LOMI-374764 format. One line per 10 residues: their letters; for each residue x, y, z of C-alpha. Coordinates in pm, 1 decimal. Layout:
BEGIN
a	X,Y,Z | ...
This chain:
BEGIN
mtpgariaat	3271.2,2544.8,1577.3 | 3345.6,2715.9,1908.0 | 3148.0,2606.1,2217.4 | 2948.0,2928.3,2192.3 | 2866.0,2864.7,1825.9 | 2744.8,2514.4,1913.0 | 2519.3,2658.7,2182.7 | 2379.8,2914.7,1937.7 | 2306.4,2638.7,1684.0 | 2139.9,2434.0,1959.1
melldeitgr	1910.9,2727.1,2044.9 | 1824.0,2778.8,1680.4 | 1754.1,2410.1,1608.5 | 1538.1,2378.7,1920.7 | 1328.8,2673.1,1801.2 | 1291.3,2507.2,1460.2 | 1170.2,2180.8,1616.8 | 928.9,2329.5,1868.1 | 796.6,2575.2,1610.7 | 716.5,2303.4,1354.5
qerpadlvan	532.2,2050.6,1562.9 | 359.5,1901.3,1259.6 | 695.5,1759.1,1142.3 | 904.7,1498.2,1329.0 | 1215.9,1637.9,1497.4 | 1455.7,1419.9,1297.7 | 1321.7,1555.3,966.7 | 1345.6,1914.3,1093.4 | 1703.3,1851.1,1209.2 | 1801.7,1697.8,875.0
affrarrfig	1668.5,2001.5,688.9 | 1839.7,2235.4,937.7 | 2181.6,2080.5,881.1 | 2135.7,2050.9,503.2 | 2085.0,2427.8,492.3 | 2405.8,2475.8,694.2 | 2668.8,2272.7,513.8 | 2941.2,2466.0,694.0 | 2861.4,2275.0,1016.3 | 3095.8,1974.8,1028.4
sgdrravadr	2988.1,1621.5,1113.2 | 3127.1,1630.6,1468.2 | 2952.8,1959.4,1539.7 | 2627.6,1830.8,1389.1 | 2639.0,1529.2,1617.6 | 2713.8,1743.2,1924.9 | 2431.8,1987.9,1850.4 | 2178.5,1714.3,1773.0 | 2271.6,1514.7,2084.2 | 2226.3,1821.3,2302.6
vwsilrrygq	1888.8,1903.1,2147.5 | 1763.8,1546.5,2190.9 | 1879.6,1546.7,2554.8 | 1699.4,1875.6,2617.4 | 1378.1,1738.0,2464.2 | 1393.8,1452.3,2716.1 | 1383.6,1700.2,3006.5 | 1185.5,1974.2,2833.2 | 895.9,1959.9,3081.8 | 1115.5,2022.6,3382.5
lkwwlertrh	1300.0,2304.2,3205.9 | 972.3,2476.8,3116.4 | 860.6,2437.7,3478.6 | 1172.6,2623.6,3594.4 | 1116.4,2903.7,3342.7 | 763.2,2949.6,3472.6 | 872.5,2928.9,3836.4 | 1137.9,3198.1,3793.7 | 917.1,3413.7,3566.4 | 1172.0,3400.5,3287.4
perggraivs	1063.5,3649.6,3018.1 | 1113.6,3397.9,2733.6 | 1006.0,3039.5,2656.0 | 1200.5,2974.9,2335.5 | 1519.9,2788.9,2255.5 | 1748.7,3054.4,2402.6 | 1575.1,3041.1,2742.2 | 1546.8,2659.3,2748.1 | 1912.9,2602.1,2657.1 | 2033.4,2862.5,2905.5
adlilsegmd	1830.3,2700.9,3184.1 | 1961.2,2358.5,3086.4 | 2324.1,2472.4,3104.9 | 2267.8,2592.9,3461.4 | 2039.0,2317.1,3592.6 | 2176.2,2011.0,3409.1 | 2542.7,2103.1,3366.8 | 2597.1,2319.3,3674.0 | 2718.0,2625.8,3482.9 | 2709.2,2959.3,3666.9
iaglenicdg	2592.9,3294.6,3533.9 | 2948.1,3409.5,3467.5 | 3015.0,3103.5,3250.9 | 2690.2,3159.2,3061.6 | 2774.2,3524.8,3002.6 | 3109.1,3417.9,2852.9 | 2920.3,3203.2,2599.0 | 2652.0,3463.7,2531.5 | 2885.1,3751.2,2446.4 | 2753.2,3839.3,2102.4
gtyrpgplhe	3070.0,3722.3,1927.1 | 3075.0,3567.7,1578.7 | 2818.0,3284.3,1557.3 | 2762.1,3306.8,1936.1 | 2443.9,3404.0,2122.8 | 2384.3,3768.5,2204.0 | 2446.1,3905.5,2554.8 | 2200.6,3819.4,2832.9 | 1943.5,4084.7,2923.2 | 1892.9,4194.0,3280.8
tevralrqme	1553.2,4018.4,3304.9 | 1709.8,3694.3,3180.0 | 1988.9,3714.6,3435.3 | 1737.8,3779.2,3714.9 | 1546.6,3459.2,3632.7 | 1854.2,3245.3,3565.3 | 2017.1,3354.5,3890.8 | 1726.9,3188.2,4077.6 | 1828.3,2858.9,3911.2 | 2195.9,2889.7,4001.1
ghslphpeqp	2306.6,2615.9,4238.8 | 1990.6,2409.1,4181.2 | 1951.9,2079.9,3993.9 | 1675.5,1996.7,3750.2 | 1447.4,1802.4,3991.2 | 1265.9,2004.7,4257.3 | 1041.6,1877.9,4540.1 | 755.8,2102.1,4425.5 | 740.6,1943.9,4077.9 | 431.0,1728.0,4018.0
dwvrlnvqew	497.9,1370.7,3905.5 | 410.1,1446.4,3545.2 | 660.7,1734.6,3539.4 | 929.2,1529.1,3712.1 | 878.7,1252.4,3452.9 | 866.6,1495.9,3159.8 | 526.8,1409.4,3017.2 | 219.3,1619.0,2953.1 | -36.0,1628.0,3234.5 | -319.2,1481.4,3024.9
vaphlieayg	-111.4,1175.4,2928.6 | -24.4,1079.2,3288.3 | -358.3,900.4,3367.3 | -317.0,682.7,3055.7 | 35.2,586.6,3163.2 | -84.5,507.6,3515.0 | -354.4,285.1,3363.2 | -87.0,105.5,3159.6 | 174.6,57.3,3432.9 | 6.5,119.2,3767.4
dawgreisai	244.4,214.5,4048.3 | 543.9,131.5,3826.9 | 464.4,408.2,3578.2 | 740.3,633.6,3711.7 | 1006.5,366.0,3668.9 | 878.6,281.4,3319.8 | 887.5,642.9,3203.5 | 1226.9,703.2,3365.0 | 1363.4,416.7,3154.3 | 1306.5,613.9,2834.2
enpppvdlrv	1547.2,887.7,2944.0 | 1841.2,697.9,2797.4 | 1891.2,692.6,2419.1 | 1811.2,354.8,2263.2 | 2077.2,113.9,2137.2 | 2120.8,38.9,1767.8 | 1941.6,-287.7,1689.6 | 1991.8,-485.7,1370.8 | 1793.2,-767.9,1212.2 | 1994.3,-1020.6,1013.7
nrlkatveqa	1844.4,-1087.7,671.9 | 1816.0,-1467.1,654.9 | 1785.4,-1449.9,276.0 | 2153.3,-1353.0,261.2 | 2328.7,-1449.5,583.2 | 2315.1,-1633.2,911.9 | 2345.2,-1436.9,1234.6 | 2705.1,-1548.8,1276.3 | 2797.8,-1456.0,918.0 | 2649.9,-1109.2,959.8
rraladegid	2825.7,-1066.9,1291.5 | 3161.4,-1151.2,1135.1 | 3097.0,-913.0,844.8 | 3024.7,-630.7,1088.8 | 3332.7,-718.6,1293.3 | 3541.5,-682.1,976.9 | 3410.9,-323.7,963.0 | 3511.8,-263.2,1325.4 | 3157.2,-291.9,1455.9 | 3115.2,-511.0,1763.1
tepmrfspdg	2774.6,-667.2,1824.2 | 2607.5,-909.9,2060.6 | 2311.6,-1144.8,2007.8 | 1976.0,-1017.1,2122.5 | 1795.1,-1143.3,2427.1 | 1468.5,-1238.1,2257.3 | 1490.8,-1202.3,1878.2 | 1666.5,-1500.5,1717.9 | 1765.2,-1289.2,1415.1 | 1881.2,-985.4,1610.0
lrlkrrlsvv	2217.7,-823.1,1680.7 | 2272.3,-521.9,1905.6 | 2565.3,-284.1,1865.3 | 2786.7,-265.0,2173.5 | 2830.6,105.9,2108.2 | 2643.6,346.4,1884.4 | 2797.2,362.2,1537.4 | 2665.5,425.1,1189.5 | 2625.9,106.2,985.3 | 2451.3,237.3,674.3
tgnafqsgli	2766.0,309.3,472.4 | 2927.2,-27.9,542.6 | 2923.8,-329.1,314.0 | 2713.3,-544.1,549.1 | 2425.8,-296.2,524.3 | 2472.3,-200.1,160.3 | 2476.1,-565.1,50.4 | 2154.9,-640.0,240.4 | 2291.5,-863.1,516.5 | 2132.4,-647.5,786.2
eiqdegsqlv	1848.6,-401.2,843.7 | 1817.4,-150.2,1126.9 | 1515.2,-257.4,1331.8 | 1431.0,-238.6,1702.1 | 1413.3,-577.0,1874.0 | 1049.3,-519.6,1965.3 | 958.5,-460.1,1602.6 | 1140.6,-781.4,1507.3 | 936.9,-978.5,1760.1 | 608.6,-839.6,1626.8
aalvdakpgm	702.6,-952.1,1275.1 | 811.5,-1292.5,1408.0 | 471.5,-1343.4,1575.1 | 312.2,-1352.1,1229.8 | 489.3,-1686.0,1182.6 | 526.3,-1633.6,807.6 | 625.4,-1960.9,643.7 | 719.1,-2053.4,286.1 | 416.5,-2081.6,59.9 | 185.1,-1868.5,273.6
qiadycagag	-22.2,-1572.0,161.6 | 56.9,-1279.2,394.4 | -95.3,-929.2,405.5 | 97.3,-646.5,573.5 | -197.7,-409.7,600.7 | -16.2,-94.8,723.1 | 324.8,-166.9,574.3 | 471.5,184.7,571.4 | 833.8,173.9,459.4 | 839.3,-204.3,486.1
gktlamaagm	1050.7,-301.2,788.2 | 821.0,-582.1,900.9 | 744.0,-673.1,538.8 | 1113.2,-748.1,486.3 | 1130.3,-961.0,801.1 | 830.5,-1169.2,695.0 | 959.2,-1214.1,339.3 | 1288.8,-1343.2,478.5 | 1101.8,-1590.6,698.0 | 926.2,-1723.3,388.9
nnkgrvvamd	1253.3,-1772.3,196.4 | 1096.6,-1588.7,-98.4 | 829.9,-1860.2,-136.3 | 467.0,-1759.5,-120.6 | 344.2,-1400.1,-131.9 | 357.0,-1093.7,89.6 | 130.0,-805.5,-8.0 | 252.3,-477.3,142.2 | -39.1,-235.9,170.8 | -61.9,124.5,281.7
vyesrldrsa	-285.9,425.0,226.0 | 20.0,634.6,139.4 | 167.2,513.2,-187.0 | 478.8,724.8,-128.5 | 566.2,508.0,172.6 | 538.0,194.9,-34.9 | 757.0,351.7,-301.3 | 1029.6,413.5,-42.5 | 1029.2,42.6,41.5 | 1126.4,-58.2,-313.8
qrlrragahn	1498.3,9.7,-263.2 | 1500.3,-180.6,66.9 | 1332.5,-480.1,-96.1 | 1590.1,-487.8,-377.2 | 1880.6,-460.1,-136.3 | 1740.3,-742.4,78.7 | 1678.2,-969.5,-221.6 | 1308.9,-1005.6,-130.9 | 1130.9,-1108.6,-452.5 | 796.3,-1230.9,-320.0
verralpses	657.0,-891.0,-215.9 | 375.6,-715.2,-399.8 | 296.7,-352.1,-318.0 | -62.3,-227.6,-315.1 | -195.8,116.2,-222.6 | -505.8,90.7,-7.2 | -811.4,288.0,-116.0 | -843.4,622.4,59.4 | -1160.8,771.7,204.4 | -1213.6,964.5,-117.1
gggdnakwlk	-1227.7,654.3,-333.2 | -1023.2,362.0,-444.7 | -1088.5,263.1,-804.5 | -919.5,-57.8,-909.9 | -750.4,-103.3,-572.5 | -1086.2,-97.4,-393.6 | -1218.9,-364.2,-629.7 | -903.0,-570.6,-584.7 | -934.1,-549.9,-207.0 | -1290.8,-681.1,-215.9
rqkgafdrvl	-1177.0,-981.0,-416.2 | -920.4,-1068.3,-145.6 | -1180.4,-1147.7,118.0 | -1069.3,-1456.9,311.0 | -758.5,-1500.7,91.9 | -473.3,-1466.3,344.4 | -318.7,-1707.9,591.8 | -193.3,-1419.0,802.5 | -274.6,-1049.3,819.4 | -54.4,-806.3,1011.8
vdapctgtgt	-205.3,-476.1,1122.4 | 72.9,-250.6,1248.3 | -175.0,25.3,1321.2 | -113.0,400.3,1316.4 | -84.8,509.7,1679.1 | 37.0,775.7,1919.2 | 391.5,635.4,1911.3 | 424.1,663.2,2289.5 | 638.7,349.4,2286.0 | 906.0,523.6,2077.9
wrrnpdgrwt	960.4,824.5,2303.7 | 1315.3,722.7,2392.1 | 1416.5,765.6,2025.3 | 1158.6,1037.0,1940.7 | 1152.2,1256.6,2252.9 | 971.7,1536.0,2069.7 | 667.5,1306.6,2058.0 | 613.2,1368.3,2429.7 | 533.9,1732.4,2355.1 | 365.5,1719.7,2014.3
lkpedlaelv	100.3,1460.7,2110.2 | -243.4,1614.5,2168.9 | -560.4,1470.0,2330.1 | -743.4,1504.5,2000.2 | -477.2,1284.4,1834.4 | -570.2,994.8,2061.7 | -941.3,1066.9,2016.2 | -900.1,1046.3,1636.5 | -671.8,742.8,1635.5 | -886.4,504.3,1841.0
pkqaaildaa	-1181.2,491.5,1593.9 | -938.1,486.3,1300.9 | -762.3,181.4,1448.4 | -1098.0,9.1,1498.0 | -1197.2,73.6,1135.9 | -862.9,-58.4,1010.4 | -897.7,-373.9,1221.3 | -1249.3,-434.7,1090.1 | -1138.5,-393.0,729.0 | -823.3,-604.6,763.8
sklvkpgggl	-1007.2,-887.0,941.2 | -1208.9,-953.6,625.2 | -890.0,-1067.2,450.8 | -820.6,-1349.3,697.9 | -917.5,-1697.8,583.3 | -1092.5,-1938.6,822.3 | -824.1,-2082.3,1049.2 | -592.9,-1792.3,961.0 | -428.3,-1543.7,1195.2 | -466.2,-1170.2,1253.9
iyatcsvlpa	-181.7,-992.1,1436.7 | -259.3,-645.0,1571.3 | 33.2,-431.1,1685.9 | 115.0,-76.2,1788.5 | 423.9,107.2,1909.0 | 204.9,261.4,2178.0 | 182.9,185.2,2548.9 | -164.3,334.8,2600.1 | -437.4,78.3,2684.3 | -695.9,272.3,2479.1
enerqieafl	-501.3,178.3,2165.0 | -412.9,-171.1,2280.5 | -607.0,-392.1,2523.4 | -924.8,-184.4,2499.5 | -902.8,-188.5,2121.4 | -875.4,-568.7,2106.2 | -1151.6,-622.2,2362.0 | -1387.6,-407.5,2153.8 | -1288.0,-589.0,1833.3 | -1357.7,-932.1,1982.7
erhpefkavp	-1701.2,-814.5,2093.1 | -1776.4,-702.6,1737.0 | -1625.5,-1016.3,1580.4 | -1704.4,-1330.4,1780.7 | -1558.4,-1538.5,1495.0 | -1212.2,-1432.6,1619.6 | -1045.4,-1556.6,1936.7 | -731.8,-1430.1,2112.5 | -444.8,-1678.0,2134.8 | -212.1,-1619.7,2433.6
vldlwqdvig	125.5,-1508.5,2299.9 | 299.7,-1729.8,2555.4 | 132.6,-2034.5,2396.6 | 283.9,-1939.3,2059.9 | 626.8,-1822.2,2170.9 | 829.2,-2141.0,2168.9 | 700.7,-2264.9,1831.8 | 701.9,-1926.2,1661.1 | 1006.8,-1748.0,1808.7 | 1196.5,-2022.5,1991.6
teppsqiges	1388.6,-1814.5,2247.7 | 1324.7,-1788.9,2620.5 | 1009.3,-1574.8,2650.5 | 993.4,-1264.4,2868.4 | 855.0,-1374.9,3203.9 | 607.2,-1088.3,3215.9 | 406.4,-1197.7,2913.0 | 253.0,-1485.7,3107.3 | 46.5,-1229.3,3297.3 | -156.7,-1137.7,2988.2
pylrlsplkh	-264.3,-1301.1,2662.2 | -91.9,-1014.6,2481.1 | 267.6,-910.7,2421.0 | 367.2,-591.0,2600.7 | 728.2,-479.9,2564.7 | 896.7,-187.0,2737.2 | 1242.0,-28.4,2767.6 | 1248.2,-96.7,3142.3 | 1166.1,-467.6,3134.6 | 1294.3,-575.3,2794.4
gtdgffaaal	1532.8,-310.2,2659.9 | 1310.3,-255.1,2353.6 | 1079.8,21.0,2242.9 | 730.8,4.2,2387.5 | 525.3,-238.6,2178.0 | 191.4,-411.2,2204.2 | 82.7,-713.3,1999.5 | -220.2,-940.7,2004.3 | -249.1,-1270.0,1815.9 | -601.3,-1356.0,1699.5
vreekkppek	-728.7,-1654.0,1502.9 | -1036.9,-1678.8,1287.1 | -1228.6,-1992.0,1373.7 | -1265.0,-2258.7,1107.5 | -1605.1,-2278.7,949.8 | -1777.3,-2596.8,1052.6 | -2011.0,-2764.0,806.4 | -2369.1,-2743.6,929.4 | -2479.8,-3054.7,1106.9 | -2737.3,-3257.8,919.8
ppeekpaeae	-3052.3,-3326.8,1114.4 | -3089.3,-3697.1,1198.6 | -3284.4,-3882.7,939.7 | -3622.9,-3996.0,1062.1 | -3696.1,-4356.6,1009.1 | -4021.1,-4412.7,818.6 | -4294.8,-4525.5,1050.1 | -4385.7,-4894.5,1015.5 | -4721.0,-4952.9,849.7 | -4986.6,-5052.7,1093.5
aepaa	-5110.3,-5409.1,1055.3 | -5440.2,-5444.3,875.6 | -5713.3,-5557.3,1110.9 | -5826.7,-5912.0,1058.6 | -6127.0,-5947.3,836.8
């Protein structure tokens, strides 16, 4: 493709993503490229990379369009503004690209040129931009981020501007970390051990691993280091009964099964049976044989699954609740999430998370553990959620993650987690996605104390006759 054709495809894909906000950007992009087989792999990568970069600075670009009274707000206007503000292109260079040639954008209109000329010579930041514009988040989200990070919120959000690394979890059922590392090296893929996850490897440069033998034979899984640490906190051991209550496609399920060496039982549960079905291939590839999949009953009913769930009360040593959430911790890899999230989404999720926690807690046996996790950084979904749960369920107590770290994970813990009983991970401090996790334990039932036996009163002496 010519540079102009790439720009035209970028404009078109951006319109597809912003026009279909109910679907994640990666799914929209996959469908876009499937319908355009003529676009080669190198061009696909270039177009997708540009779109993802634009989504990371979308708020500032929209601000400039409004400031200059640009007549459009769609992909054409956003990409044109980005070429001038982010890449320093001038109007003449933009007009050369937008010349109406084959597969290239049509010529610029006079009203477009008038607005774009006001951007010429400027950079993306501007002193008049409010903090939430400068940091490319929606205005309503900013107070939640300030609550989470305080004065450091700007630095934390700036850290998600860079694309994430590729993180891998070594499948202990099939390989040691060193064996997997050598297998990847044989494929020309250089890795380094992770900072916190004992089973983790991080690629030194972004490459695809899914077609290689190490991935296809189940030696590795793609999984962010933060997600690995959440699964490790469950402390799944051979012989245990484990419930993964919101298992999804099974990433954490696989990690726990590997920790158990296929001994014991992991029950992967989810409301969406289709998600569980997608995990079947991953389980086979990983050689995980101790996983049972169960669809959770929906609001409309549940039939046999609802009856089964009732029978599991108090049956599990550990229950993991990786709750549905806003996904604010994954914005560095899903930048469209910054713009698709709505206030009503958070308002709906908080009570849903509470209901899930209440239901999942019934499965925990006395002395067993409940791990609650989200890939959100918002306190309403995290600390506030756990505080409310503990008020409703005094039989559960929070266990400081720092107290568990050495026995459960074994690496040097992040220094920041000593400030809170919970695990909070962020791209800025830890190089992971944003994660929250709380470890709770259900108190053992104590047998009721028997009242002290009363000694029978001595019979009074008979008076002398």
